[in-house]
C-alpha positions in Angstrom: 59.4 92.0 135.8 59.2 95.7 134.9 62.9 96.1 135.4 63.5 93.1 133.1 61.2 94.5 130.5 63.0 97.8 130.5 66.3 96.1 130.2 65.2 94.2 127.2 63.7 97.3 125.6 67.0 99.2 126.1 68.9 96.2 124.7 66.8 96.0 121.6 67.0 99.7 121.1 70.7 99.6 121.3 70.8 96.7 118.7 68.5 98.7 116.4 70.7 101.8 116.7 73.9 99.8 116.1 72.3 98.1 113.0 71.1 101.5 111.7 74.6 103.0 112.1 76.3 100.0 110.4 73.8 100.1 107.5 74.4 103.8 107.1 78.1 103.2 107.1 77.8 100.5 104.5 75.9 102.9 102.3 78.6 105.5 102.6 81.3 102.9 101.9 79.4 101.7 98.9 78.9 105.2 97.5 82.6 106.1 98.0 83.7 102.8 96.5 81.6 103.4 93.4 83.0 106.9 92.9 86.6 105.7 93.3 86.0 102.7 91.0 84.8 105.1 88.3 87.9 107.3 88.7 90.4 104.5 88.5 88.7 102.2 85.9 91.7 101.0 83.8 89.6 100.7 80.6 88.5 104.4 80.9 92.0 105.5 81.8 93.3 103.9 78.6 91.0 106.2 76.5 92.3 109.4 78.1 94.7 111.8 76.5 98.1 112.8 77.8 98.2 113.1 81.6 94.4 112.5 81.6 94.6 110.5 84.8 96.3 113.2 86.8 93.1 115.0 88.0 91.6 111.6 88.8 94.4 110.9 91.2 93.7 114.2 93.0 90.0 113.4 93.1 90.6 109.8 94.4 92.8 111.2 97.2 90.0 113.6 98.1 87.5 110.7 98.4 89.9 108.6 100.5 90.5 111.6 102.8 86.8 112.2 103.1 86.2 108.5 103.8 88.8 108.5 106.5 87.2 111.5 108.1 83.9 109.5 108.2 85.8 106.8 110.1 85.7 104.4 107.2 88.2 101.6 106.7 90.0 103.0 103.7 91.9 99.9 103.0 88.7 97.9 102.7 87.2 100.7 100.7 90.0 100.7 98.2 89.9 96.9 98.0 86.2 97.1 97.1 86.7 100.0 94.6 89.6 98.4 92.8 87.7 95.1 92.4 84.7 97.1 91.0 87.0 99.0 88.7 87.9 95.7 87.0 91.5 95.0 88.2 91.5 91.2 87.8 95.3 90.8 88.1 96.1 90.5 91.9 99.5 92.2 91.6 98.1 95.1 89.5 95.4 95.5 92.1 97.9 95.6 95.0 100.2 98.0 93.1 97.3 100.3 92.5 96.1 100.2 96.1 99.7 100.8 97.4 100.0 103.9 95.1 96.8 105.4 96.2 97.4 104.9 99.9 100.9 106.4 99.4 99.4 109.4 97.7 97.0 109.9 100.6 99.9 109.7 103.0 102.0 112.2 101.0 99.1 114.7 100.8 98.6 114.4 104.6 102.3 114.8 105.5 102.6 117.9 103.3 99.6 119.5 104.9 97.6 119.5 101.7 94.4 118.1 103.2 93.1 121.2 104.8 89.7 122.6 103.8 91.0 124.5 100.8 93.2 121.7 99.7 90.4 119.2 99.8 88.2 121.5 97.9 90.8 121.8 95.2 91.4 118.0 95.0 87.7 117.3 94.8 87.7 119.3 91.5 90.8 117.4 90.3 93.1 120.4 91.0 96.5 120.5 92.7 96.3 121.6 96.4 98.9 123.8 98.0 101.6 122.3 100.1 101.4 123.7 103.7 104.3 122.0 105.4 108.0 121.3 104.7 110.6 122.9 102.5 108.2 123.1 99.5 105.5 125.1 101.4 103.3 127.1 99.1 104.2 125.0 96.1 101.5 123.1 94.2 101.2 119.3 94.9 101.1 118.0 91.4 101.0 114.5 89.9 104.3 113.0 88.8 105.1 109.9 86.8 107.4 107.6 88.8 108.7 106.0 85.5 109.0 109.1 83.4 106.4 109.7 80.6 109.2 110.5 78.2 110.7 107.1 78.8 107.6 105.0 78.9 104.5 106.9 77.6 102.4 103.8 77.8 102.4 104.2 81.6 101.1 107.8 81.3 97.6 107.0 82.8 98.5 104.0 84.9 97.4 104.8 88.5 100.2 102.7 90.0 102.8 104.9 88.2 101.4 108.2 89.4 102.6 109.9 92.6 101.9 113.3 94.2 104.9 115.5 94.4 105.6 119.3 94.9 106.0 120.9 91.5 109.5 122.2 92.1 110.7 118.8 93.1 109.0 117.3 90.0 110.8 119.8 87.8 114.2 119.1 89.3 113.8 115.3 89.0 113.8 115.3 85.2 113.6 112.0 83.4 115.9 109.9 85.5 115.6 106.1 85.7 117.1 104.7 88.9 116.7 101.6 91.0 113.1 102.5 92.0 112.0 102.9 88.4 113.7 99.6 87.4 112.1 97.7 90.2 108.6 99.1 89.4 109.0 98.5 85.7 109.6 94.8 86.4 106.7 94.7 88.8 104.4 96.5 86.3 105.5 93.9 83.7 104.7 91.0 86.0 101.3 92.7 86.7 100.6 93.0 82.9 100.6 96.8 83.3 103.6 97.1 81.0 104.5 95.0 78.0 107.9 93.6 77.2 108.8 96.4 74.8 108.0 99.0 77.4 110.1 97.1 80.0 113.0 97.1 77.5 112.7 100.8 77.1 113.0 101.4 80.8 116.0 99.0 81.1 117.7 100.8 78.2 117.1 104.3 79.8 118.9 103.1 83.0 122.1 102.3 81.2 
């Protein structure tokens, strides 16, 4: 009987600890999701000035990296954050999520997620590239579809991508297959109007 009682006590203690851990994790997830949702809220982004979303991309990547260090499921975290931010168009939500996950991957592959880099990104600043041919360059935010071609996409998260500054400068305002494809996707997702799509198509000719 005593052995049985001890077994039950140990079992319930384990259940309690598991629940407490899960509850704590949910709170962390909820807090991170709320912060990211505030950073990527499309209505607020639309009120920003030129390149106003750039520091928000850096900050969002910081919070995603921090969440991953805490063993959170960052895909679920982003899904929650994007819904909270008010992305009601399913394609727009997916394009936004894809862009942010891609930026996290870029920052990681270029070694920008060290302690100093994360501290910079948390403040919305460009971290330093630590790996590859652009080592010691700044990891800035680039417009995939150039701002000069389509300024209405200036602060659209799905159109923003981390890129070493020197690579960004060399890229110039080119419109290629990737830009054409994304412009059509942005139009389908109601992130780009018909006039904007025509501008991108014209720039590719």
